[in-house]
N, C-alpha and C positions, 0 to 999 in steps of 0.2 A: 205719727201725728196725733195731737191731743183731740180727743173727740168733742164735738160742740153739740149741745143739746139746749140749754137755756142759760141765758146770761143777765144777771141784774146788776146794773152797775150806774155810777155817776156817769153822765154825759160830758164828753170833753167837747166843746164846740169850737170848730175851726171855719169860720165864716169866709171862706175864700173859693172861687172857682178856679178850675184849670190848674190845680196843684200837680206839677209834673214830678216824675221820679227823681230828678236832680235836686229838687226842693225837699223831697222826702229823705233822701240820702245822697248828699253831694258826692260827686265823682271822685274827689279827693280821698275819700274812704273806702274805695273800692279795690285797695291793693291786698286785702287779705284773701287768702285762699280757702278759709273756712266758711261755713254758713253762719257762724256765731260771731258775736263781737260788734254787730252794727246798732244795737239798740241805743247805745251811749251817743250816737251821732244822728240819731233821728231828727229831722228838721234842724240840723246843727245851725245853719245860717240865720234862722229865725230865732232859735232858741238863745244863743249866745252872741254877745257883741265882738268887735275886733280884738279885745283883749282876752276873750274866753270866759267873760262874765255873764251869767245868766241874765237875760233880759227880763225883768220883773213883771212886764205887761204881757209877756207871751203865754198863751193858755196852758201849756204844759208845765210852765214854771210856777203856776199860781197854786197855793196849797189847797184851796177849795175843789180843785179838779184832780187832786192827787189821788192815785190808785184807780183812775178811771180806765175801763176796759172797752168802752164803746166810743168811737169816735164819730161825730156828726159833721158834715162838711159840704161843700158845694159840689156842683156838677162837673163833670169830666174828670174826676178824681184819679190819679195815677197815669196821666197822659205822658207823652214824651218817650223816652227809650224804654226798652223791654227789661231792664235790669229787676231780676228777682229779689236783689238785695233790698229794694224798696218795701217789699213785703216782709223779709226776714227783719228789718229793722223795726217795724211796727209790731210784729209778733213779739220779738225779744223785748220791746219796751213794755209789753203787757196787754197790747189791743187783742181782743178776740173778734171784734165786729167794727166795720166801717158802714155808716149809713150816709147815702148820698143820692141825689137824683139820677146820677149816671156815672159810669166808671169807663176808663179806657179798656178795650177788649183784652189786651195782654195782661194788664195789671189784673184784670177780673180773673183770668185764668190761673194766673200765678197764685193769687190769693187763696183760691179754692184748694190748691195743691199743697198749701202750707198750713191749712186749718184755720184761715182767717176768712170770717164770713162777710161778703160783700152784699149789703141789702140796699136794693133799689127801691125808693120811694117816690111819689110824685113830689114836684117842687113845694106845694103848699104844706104838706105835712112836714117835710124837712125844715122848712123855714119856720114853722111853729115849735119844732124841736130846739132850733138853733136860738130862737129868741127866747125860749124858756130857760135854756141852759145859761144863756149870757144874763138874763135878768135875775135868774136864781141860781147862783152857782151851787153846785151840790145837788140839783135836781137829777132824779134818776131815770132810768128807762129799762125795760125788760124786752130782751129779745129772745123769742122762743121758736127754735128751729122745727121742733116737732109740729108746732100748730102754725109755724110759718106767720107770725104776728109780730109786731112791735107795739109794746103798750107803754103809754106815758101820757100825762096830762089828763088822766081819766077816759082817754081815748085809745081804741086798738085798731092798728092798721095792718092789713095783710099784704105780704109780699110773695113774689114768684121765685121760684128757684127749680131748676131741673131735677127730676126724680133721682137720676144718678148721682148728681152733685151733692143733693141732700143726704143720700145714703153714705157717701164717702164721708162727709162731715160728721154725721151721726155716730158712724162707726170708728171715725179716726184712721180712714184708709187713705194713704198716699199712694202713689204709682207703685212704689216698692211692695207695699203691703197688699196691694190688689194682685200683683203678680204672685207673691207668696201664698195666696189663697189657693192657687193651683200647684203647690209644690209637690204634691204626690203624683200629679199626672205628669209633671216636668221630669221628676226623678224616674218615672216608670218609662218615660220615652227615652231618656239617657241610656237606661240599663239595655235598651234593645237597639240602640243606634249602631248602625254598621260600623266597624272598627277601621275600615278604610276611609271613612269621612273625616274631614279635618276636625281636629280637636282644639277648638278655641281656648280652653283652658291649659293646654298642655304648654309645657315650658319651651321657649324658643330655643333652637340648636345654637351652640356656641359657635361664634366665627372663628375660622382658622387664623 
């Protein structure tokens, strides 16, 4: 998982509330078995018309917001189903942080496990960021995880994050990497594990 320390970026404003995971990545694109390949379909039904042509008025299709790695949006972002694909699509598209007044709990958890920082701010500062990004396309924001601050418009806002979640993001630790930090202890345990106990890694016997 890519570590997150500090991100300075153009703000991509998506001024909508209750954006669910089927809008983030429609269910028709969930047939892949890999974790990659979803970025091209992010917000597909909003980005493209029925003929597959880009909608010129959608924020992610506008060149002035090109390359944005910080998405600013409305409350209850990521509601709906628990599909991790929504986070994978956002990350693969290039987003490193989503700023909103609130997030669906499962989306929030999935984001943290994939290196996407979900920042909760009060409604007023989020509205100020959205208004600025819409009125002045290309306006930037700085998200500093070490300092736990969001800086824009000459104003700095603090945000809360659990210490363990902060550490994992700063160090780029997903669940597998956290486990591998104990690799020496795991290997030592396996070496003295009684031989009569089931070997989960052993090959299954062939059927007659």
